[in-house]
NUSEDREN-372732 format. One record per residue (C-alpha): residue in one letter; x, y, z. Coordinates in pm, whole numbers, plus 32768, in hexadecimal, padded with zeros to 4 digits. Layout:
BEGIN
AXYZ;...
//
This chain:
BEGIN
M5905A2FE60D5;A579DA2C86147;A57D0A3C7625C;Q5856A4BE615F;A5726A48A607E;A563BA4B861A4;S56E1A5FC6211;A56C5A68560B0;A5554A629609F;I5467A74B605D;P53B1A7AB619F;V523AA7B4615C;V511FA805624D;A4FBBA7966201;A4EA1A81362DD;E4DDCA6CF62A5;N4E6FA5726287;F4DC2A51C613D;Y4E78A63D6095;G4FB6A5C66142;D4F7BA46B60B3;V4F61A4F65F51;V50A8A5B65F85;K5150A4715FF6;Q50C9A3B25ECB;I5159A4B85DE0;G5297A5125E9C;G52FCA3B75F10;N544EA3B95FC3;Y5494A51E5F5C;V5394A5B8604A;N5378A5C761C1;V5206A5FD620E;T516CA6786352;S4FEFA654635C;I4F48A7266468;L4DEBA6896478;S4E17A5116478;N4D3DA481658A;P4BF5A3F06504;D4B6AA3EA6668;Q4B8CA5626696;D4A92A666661D;P4B64A7416530;H4A88A8706573;L4AFEA87266DD;F4C6FA86E6684;E4D6BA954672B;A4EC6A9816690;S4FFCA9396765;P5155A9DE676D;K51DDA8A166C7;T50F5A8E265A0;A5174AA476584;R52DDA9CB6581;A5298A8D1646A;L51F2A9E3639F;Q5319AACA63CE;N53FCA9D36317;A5306A965620B;R5355A99A609B;V51F9A9296032;V50B8A95560FB;V4F6BA8B6609D;Y4E23A9026148;N4CB1A8EF6102;G4C34AA57611C;A4AC2AAB960FC;D4AD0AB046272;Y4B04A99562CD;D4C59A9D86367;P4C5AAB4F63B8;W4D72AB1664B7;M4E55AACB638E;T4E41AC2E6307;K4E92ACB46464;L4FBAABC96489;L5041AC1E6330;G5030AD8F638B;A50E5AD4B64D2;T51F5AC736431;G5240AD5D6312;G53A8AD8D637B;G5422AC24635A;K555DABD46297;N548CAB5A6171;A538EAC75617F;N53F8AD0D6033;T53F4ABC35F7C;R52C3AB2D6026;T51ADAABB5F3C;T504FAAB45FD0;I4F45A9DB5F2E;V4DDDAA185F97;A4CEBA90D5F1B;A4BC0A9FB5F26;D4C6EAAF15E3E;L4CBBA9DC5D44;V4B4EA9735D29;G4AAEAACA5D48;K4A16AAA45EA4;K4A09ABAB5FB5;A49A0ABE2611D;G482EAB8E6138;D4843AA6C603F;N4843A90760C0;P49B1A8EC6130;H49D4A76E6117;L4A7AA78F5FC4;W4B3AA6465FC5;Y49F1A58F5F8C;D49CCA6435E40;P4A66A5625D32;K4AF2A69B5C87;T4BC1A70E5DB1;M4CDBA6115DD4;P4D49A6145C66;A4D65A7925C80;V4E25A77E5DC9;A4F0AA66C5D41;R4F62A73C5C0E;A4FB0A86D5CE6;V5083A7975DD3;S5147A6FD5CB5;A518DA8575C23;A51F8A8E25D78;L52E3A7BC5DBA;G5374A7D55C5B;A53BAA9485C94;A5454A90B5DEC;D5529A7E75D71;P555AA7F75BF6;A564FA6D15C00;H5532A5E15C4A;K5421A6835B78;S5405A54D5A9A;V53BFA4795BD3;Y52AAA5655C44;D5214A5695AE6;A5214A3ED5AD6;N5180A3CC5C34;L5072A4C95BD8;A5010A3F75AA9;T5004A2BE5B86;F4F31A3735C8B;L4E37A3F85B8B;A4E15A29B5AF3;S4DDDA2075C4F;L4CA8A2E25C7C;Q4BFAA22F5B5B;P4B5FA11B5C34;V4ACAA22B5D14;D4A36A2E05BE6;A49B8A1955B5B;K490DA1465CA7;V4869A29E5CAE;A47ECA2695B48;A4763A10F5BA1;L46AEA1965CD3;R4623A2B25C03;A459FA1BD5AFE;H44F0A0F55C0F;Y447EA1F15D0F;Q4462A34A5C73;G433BA4075D09;Q431AA3265E3B;P42C8A3F05F74;V43CCA3E2608B;T4419A4B061C0;A454BA502628F;T459EA58B63E8;E4689A68B634C;P4705A6E561F1;V4855A62A61FF;F47FBA54560DA;G4736A650601E;Y480FA6725EE6;M482AA4F95EB9;S46B3A4D95EE6;D4684A5E35DD6;A4778A52D5CF0;I46A8A3EF5D19;G456AA4B85CDC;L44C0A4605E25;D43A1A5395E9D;M4433A5BF5FE5;R4331A63160E5;N433AA6F9622C;L444FA7E961C5;R43F9A8EF62CC;F4418A7EA63DE;Q456DA7826353;L45F2A8E6634F;A4582A91A64B7;T463FA7DF6522;M4776A8496465;N4773A9AA64F3;D4723A9376657;T45E0A9FE665B;E4488A98666C5;A43B7A8E565B4;S4255A97365B9;A413DA89F6649;S4099A88664F1;D41E1A816644D;I420FA70A6558;A40A5A69A652B;A40CEA68363B0;F420CA5B463D8;E4161A4C864CE;R4033A4A463EB;D4113A44762C4;L41A9A32E6394;R406EA2BA6443;E3FA4A2AF6301;R40CDA22A623D;R40BEA3426140;V4238A31E6119;R42FFA1EC60AD;V4435A22D6180;L44B3A30462A0;I461AA37D6270;Y46C1A3E963B2;N480EA4826411;S489FA3956514;Q4990A4A46588;A4884A58F660A;T4799A4CB66E9;E46BEA5C267A2;A4589A54A6859;L44AAA5AF6735;T457EA4E9663C;R4569A3B8671F;R43F1A3E56739;M43CCA3E465BE;L44A9A2B065A2;A43D3A1F866A0;L4296A26265EA;A4322A1EC649A;K4373A09A6534;Q421AA08165CF;S4178A0DC6481;S42579FE863BC;V42FBA10162F4;P4461A08E62AA;S4571A17D6320;V46CCA1BF6294;S47ECA250635B;V48D5A34862AF;T49FEA3FA634A;E4A95A5526318;T4BF6A4D66355;Q4CA1A3BB6297;P4CC1A2856377;A4E17A1EC63BC;G4E94A0D462DE;V4DE4A133619A;N4E31A22D6088;F4D3DA32F6003;Q4CC3A2525EE5;Q4C81A1275FCB;W4BCEA20360C9;M4AE0A2895FBF;L4A9EA12F5F2C;V4A51A0936080;Q4951A1A460C8;L48B6A18A5F6B;D489DA0105F94;S47EAA03260E1;L4701A1366046;D46BBA0435F29;K465B9F2D601E;A4583A01B60EB;L44CFA0A35FB7;A44949F425F39;A43FD9EE5608A;G433DA02D60A8;T42A3A01A5F50;A42539EA65F76;G41989F0160B4;Q40B79FEA5FEC;H401E9EE05F0F;
//
Protein backbone atom coordinates (compact mmCIF):
# COMPACT_ATOMS: atom_id res chain seq x y z
CA UNK A 1 0.00 0.00 0.00
CA UNK A 2 2.79 2.41 0.97
CA UNK A 3 4.60 1.60 -2.27
CA UNK A 4 1.43 2.31 -4.21
CA UNK A 5 1.02 5.68 -2.48
CA UNK A 6 4.64 6.58 -3.19
CA UNK A 7 4.34 5.71 -6.87
CA UNK A 8 1.23 7.89 -7.17
CA UNK A 9 2.99 10.80 -5.46
CA UNK A 10 3.17 14.00 -7.51
CA UNK A 11 6.71 14.48 -8.88
CA UNK A 12 7.92 17.98 -7.99
CA UNK A 13 11.26 19.61 -8.79
CA UNK A 14 12.47 22.61 -6.78
CA UNK A 15 15.56 24.48 -7.94
CA UNK A 16 16.46 25.37 -4.33
CA UNK A 17 15.97 23.15 -1.28
CA UNK A 18 14.07 25.76 0.78
CA UNK A 19 11.34 25.82 -1.88
CA UNK A 20 11.47 22.02 -1.90
CA UNK A 21 10.98 22.04 1.86
CA UNK A 22 7.86 24.20 1.56
CA UNK A 23 6.48 21.80 -1.08
CA UNK A 24 7.08 18.88 1.31
CA UNK A 25 5.40 20.69 4.19
CA UNK A 26 2.32 21.28 2.05
CA UNK A 27 2.29 18.07 0.02
CA UNK A 28 3.28 15.63 2.76
CA UNK A 29 3.20 12.00 1.54
CA UNK A 30 1.49 12.97 -1.69
CA UNK A 31 4.56 14.61 -3.22
CA UNK A 32 7.93 13.31 -4.31
CA UNK A 33 10.30 16.29 -4.22
CA UNK A 34 13.68 16.61 -5.92
CA UNK A 35 15.66 19.69 -4.80
CA UNK A 36 18.50 20.64 -7.12
CA UNK A 37 20.53 23.04 -4.95
CA UNK A 38 20.83 21.49 -1.51
CA UNK A 39 24.45 21.73 -0.42
CA UNK A 40 25.07 24.63 2.00
CA UNK A 41 28.82 24.28 1.41
CA UNK A 42 28.55 24.97 -2.32
CA UNK A 43 28.35 28.42 -3.91
CA UNK A 44 25.00 28.33 -5.78
CA UNK A 45 26.22 30.87 -8.33
CA UNK A 46 28.79 28.33 -9.58
CA UNK A 47 26.24 25.56 -10.09
CA UNK A 48 26.16 23.43 -13.24
CA UNK A 49 23.09 21.28 -13.98
CA UNK A 50 23.53 17.52 -14.54
CA UNK A 51 21.71 15.07 -16.84
CA UNK A 52 20.05 13.62 -13.72
CA UNK A 53 18.52 17.06 -13.04
CA UNK A 54 17.19 17.21 -16.60
CA UNK A 55 15.59 13.77 -16.19
CA UNK A 56 13.85 14.76 -12.95
CA UNK A 57 12.52 17.89 -14.63
CA UNK A 58 11.19 15.91 -17.55
CA UNK A 59 8.84 13.98 -15.23
CA UNK A 60 7.86 16.87 -12.96
CA UNK A 61 4.22 17.91 -12.65
CA UNK A 62 5.14 20.97 -10.56
CA UNK A 63 8.37 22.98 -10.83
CA UNK A 64 9.38 25.71 -8.37
CA UNK A 65 12.34 28.00 -8.84
CA UNK A 66 13.54 31.40 -7.69
CA UNK A 67 13.89 33.47 -10.87
CA UNK A 68 15.26 37.06 -10.92
CA UNK A 69 18.33 35.58 -12.65
CA UNK A 70 19.37 33.61 -9.56
CA UNK A 71 18.96 30.26 -11.32
CA UNK A 72 19.15 31.09 -15.06
CA UNK A 73 20.08 27.45 -15.80
CA UNK A 74 16.52 26.55 -14.79
CA UNK A 75 14.96 28.40 -17.72
CA UNK A 76 17.41 26.65 -20.08
CA UNK A 77 16.62 23.25 -18.61
CA UNK A 78 12.87 23.83 -18.78
CA UNK A 79 13.24 24.73 -22.45
CA UNK A 80 15.29 21.60 -23.07
CA UNK A 81 12.88 19.29 -21.20
CA UNK A 82 9.72 20.61 -22.79
CA UNK A 83 8.82 17.25 -24.29
CA UNK A 84 8.44 15.23 -21.06
CA UNK A 85 5.34 13.13 -20.47
CA UNK A 86 3.96 15.77 -18.09
CA UNK A 87 4.93 18.75 -20.25
CA UNK A 88 1.34 19.74 -21.02
CA UNK A 89 0.22 19.51 -17.42
CA UNK A 90 3.37 20.92 -15.81
CA UNK A 91 2.84 23.91 -13.53
CA UNK A 92 5.81 26.24 -13.11
CA UNK A 93 5.99 28.51 -10.06
CA UNK A 94 8.55 31.31 -10.15
CA UNK A 95 9.01 33.06 -6.79
CA UNK A 96 10.22 36.29 -8.42
CA UNK A 97 7.04 36.57 -10.49
CA UNK A 98 4.88 36.11 -7.38
CA UNK A 99 6.55 39.00 -5.54
CA UNK A 100 7.13 41.30 -8.51
CA UNK A 101 10.93 41.00 -8.76
CA UNK A 102 12.99 40.77 -11.93
CA UNK A 103 16.54 40.31 -13.18
CA UNK A 104 18.67 43.08 -11.67
CA UNK A 105 16.81 43.04 -8.33
CA UNK A 106 18.41 41.38 -5.31
CA UNK A 107 17.65 37.71 -6.14
CA UNK A 108 17.79 36.32 -2.56
CA UNK A 109 14.00 36.46 -2.32
CA UNK A 110 13.54 33.79 0.36
CA UNK A 111 14.87 36.25 2.94
CA UNK A 112 11.94 38.54 2.21
CA UNK A 113 9.16 37.67 4.72
CA UNK A 114 6.58 38.19 1.92
CA UNK A 115 8.00 35.52 -0.39
CA UNK A 116 7.29 32.19 1.29
CA UNK A 117 3.59 32.82 2.00
CA UNK A 118 3.16 33.67 -1.71
CA UNK A 119 5.11 30.58 -2.81
CA UNK A 120 3.20 28.35 -0.36
CA UNK A 121 -0.16 29.56 -1.69
CA UNK A 122 0.92 28.93 -5.30
CA UNK A 123 2.24 25.46 -4.37
CA UNK A 124 -0.97 24.53 -2.58
CA UNK A 125 -3.04 25.64 -5.59
CA UNK A 126 -0.80 23.72 -8.03
CA UNK A 127 -0.96 20.52 -5.94
CA UNK A 128 -4.73 20.85 -5.56
CA UNK A 129 -5.07 21.18 -9.35
CA UNK A 130 -2.76 18.21 -10.02
CA UNK A 131 -4.45 16.01 -7.40
CA UNK A 132 -7.99 17.26 -6.64
CA UNK A 133 -8.69 14.21 -4.43
CA UNK A 134 -6.35 15.57 -1.76
CA UNK A 135 -7.07 19.29 -2.14
CA UNK A 136 -8.43 19.49 1.42
CA UNK A 137 -5.10 18.10 2.73
CA UNK A 138 -3.10 20.71 0.80
CA UNK A 139 -5.42 23.49 2.01
CA UNK A 140 -5.04 22.36 5.63
CA UNK A 141 -1.25 22.04 5.32
CA UNK A 142 -1.09 25.51 3.76
CA UNK A 143 -2.95 26.97 6.75
CA UNK A 144 -0.56 25.15 9.13
CA UNK A 145 2.47 26.41 7.19
CA UNK A 146 1.28 30.04 7.15
CA UNK A 147 0.61 29.88 10.91
CA UNK A 148 4.08 28.41 11.50
CA UNK A 149 5.67 31.53 9.98
CA UNK A 150 4.25 33.67 12.80
CA UNK A 151 7.25 33.20 15.15
CA UNK A 152 9.53 34.38 12.31
CA UNK A 153 7.39 37.48 11.73
CA UNK A 154 7.24 38.11 15.48
CA UNK A 155 11.05 37.90 15.70
CA UNK A 156 11.43 40.34 12.81
CA UNK A 157 9.01 42.76 14.52
CA UNK A 158 10.91 42.46 17.83
CA UNK A 159 14.25 43.12 16.13
CA UNK A 160 12.73 46.08 14.31
CA UNK A 161 11.44 47.53 17.59
CA UNK A 162 14.92 47.23 19.12
CA UNK A 163 17.35 47.91 16.31
CA UNK A 164 15.66 49.89 13.54
CA UNK A 165 18.12 52.35 12.00
CA UNK A 166 21.24 50.63 13.37
CA UNK A 167 24.07 50.63 10.81
CA UNK A 168 25.25 47.19 9.64
CA UNK A 169 27.27 45.88 6.72
CA UNK A 170 27.48 42.65 4.74
CA UNK A 171 29.88 40.91 2.37
CA UNK A 172 27.05 40.38 -0.13
CA UNK A 173 23.32 41.08 -0.31
CA UNK A 174 22.08 37.58 0.69
CA UNK A 175 20.29 38.87 3.81
CA UNK A 176 19.25 42.18 2.23
CA UNK A 177 15.46 41.77 2.27
CA UNK A 178 15.44 40.55 5.87
CA UNK A 179 17.69 43.44 6.86
CA UNK A 180 15.20 45.82 5.18
CA UNK A 181 12.28 44.16 6.99
CA UNK A 182 14.07 44.76 10.31
CA UNK A 183 14.80 48.35 9.26
CA UNK A 184 18.59 48.12 9.58
CA UNK A 185 20.72 50.73 7.82
CA UNK A 186 22.67 48.52 5.39
CA UNK A 187 25.97 49.98 4.18
CA UNK A 188 28.49 49.14 1.40
CA UNK A 189 25.93 47.98 -1.16
CA UNK A 190 28.27 48.41 -4.14
CA UNK A 191 30.85 46.17 -2.48
CA UNK A 192 28.14 43.54 -1.86
CA UNK A 193 26.98 43.54 -5.49
CA UNK A 194 30.57 43.12 -6.69
CA UNK A 195 31.01 40.08 -4.42
CA UNK A 196 27.73 38.57 -5.58
CA UNK A 197 28.49 39.10 -9.27
CA UNK A 198 32.12 37.91 -8.96
CA UNK A 199 33.44 41.26 -10.16
CA UNK A 200 36.18 43.36 -8.58
CA UNK A 201 35.05 45.79 -5.89
CA UNK A 202 36.60 49.22 -6.48
CA UNK A 203 39.48 50.33 -4.28
CA UNK A 204 37.34 53.10 -2.77
CA UNK A 205 34.48 50.66 -1.98
CA UNK A 206 36.93 48.29 -0.27
CA UNK A 207 38.45 51.20 1.67
CA UNK A 208 35.00 52.40 2.81
CA UNK A 209 34.10 48.87 3.97
CA UNK A 210 37.37 48.54 5.90
CA UNK A 211 36.90 51.97 7.48
CA UNK A 212 33.40 51.02 8.66
CA UNK A 213 34.86 47.99 10.43
CA UNK A 214 38.04 49.55 11.73
CA UNK A 215 36.25 52.60 13.13
CA UNK A 216 33.29 50.49 14.26
CA UNK A 217 30.80 52.57 12.34
CA UNK A 218 28.69 49.42 11.97
CA UNK A 219 27.22 47.22 14.71
CA UNK A 220 27.45 43.89 12.88
CA UNK A 221 29.05 42.28 9.82
CA UNK A 222 26.74 39.81 8.04
CA UNK A 223 28.57 37.36 5.81
CA UNK A 224 27.58 34.60 3.41
CA UNK A 225 29.44 31.53 4.64
CA UNK A 226 28.92 29.85 1.27
CA UNK A 227 31.02 32.30 -0.71
CA UNK A 228 34.35 32.74 1.04
CA UNK A 229 36.67 34.59 -1.31
CA UNK A 230 39.91 36.06 -0.01
CA UNK A 231 38.32 39.51 0.30
CA UNK A 232 35.41 38.15 2.37
CA UNK A 233 37.89 36.41 4.67
CA UNK A 234 39.87 39.63 4.98
CA UNK A 235 36.76 41.56 6.08
CA UNK A 236 35.87 38.84 8.58
CA UNK A 237 39.35 39.00 10.08
CA UNK A 238 39.16 42.80 10.26
CA UNK A 239 35.75 42.66 11.96
CA UNK A 240 37.14 40.26 14.55
CA UNK A 241 40.18 42.45 15.11
CA UNK A 242 37.95 45.53 15.49
CA UNK A 243 35.50 43.71 17.84
CA UNK A 244 32.59 44.05 15.38
CA UNK A 245 30.39 40.95 15.89
CA UNK A 246 29.77 38.90 12.75
CA UNK A 247 26.80 36.74 11.76
CA UNK A 248 26.94 33.91 9.25
CA UNK A 249 23.98 33.44 6.88
CA UNK A 250 23.65 30.81 4.16
CA UNK A 251 22.03 30.81 0.74
CA UNK A 252 21.02 27.16 0.99
CA UNK A 253 18.94 25.64 3.79
CA UNK A 254 21.14 23.45 6.04
CA UNK A 255 20.29 19.77 6.57
CA UNK A 256 18.15 18.77 9.52
CA UNK A 257 16.07 21.93 9.86
CA UNK A 258 12.98 23.23 8.08
CA UNK A 259 12.66 26.68 6.53
CA UNK A 260 11.07 28.23 9.63
CA UNK A 261 13.79 26.88 11.97
CA UNK A 262 16.55 28.02 9.60
CA UNK A 263 15.22 31.58 9.56
CA UNK A 264 14.73 31.68 13.35
CA UNK A 265 18.26 30.41 14.07
CA UNK A 266 19.75 33.13 11.86
CA UNK A 267 17.50 35.84 13.36
CA UNK A 268 18.49 34.70 16.86
CA UNK A 269 22.19 34.92 16.04
CA UNK A 270 21.62 38.37 14.51
CA UNK A 271 19.82 39.41 17.70
CA UNK A 272 22.78 38.31 19.86
CA UNK A 273 25.28 40.03 17.54
CA UNK A 274 23.29 43.29 17.46
CA UNK A 275 22.97 43.22 21.25
CA UNK A 276 26.74 42.79 21.55
CA UNK A 277 27.48 45.32 18.79
CA UNK A 278 25.27 48.03 20.22
CA UNK A 279 26.49 47.38 23.79
CA UNK A 280 30.02 47.90 22.48
CA UNK A 281 29.06 51.39 21.30
CA UNK A 282 28.25 52.80 24.71
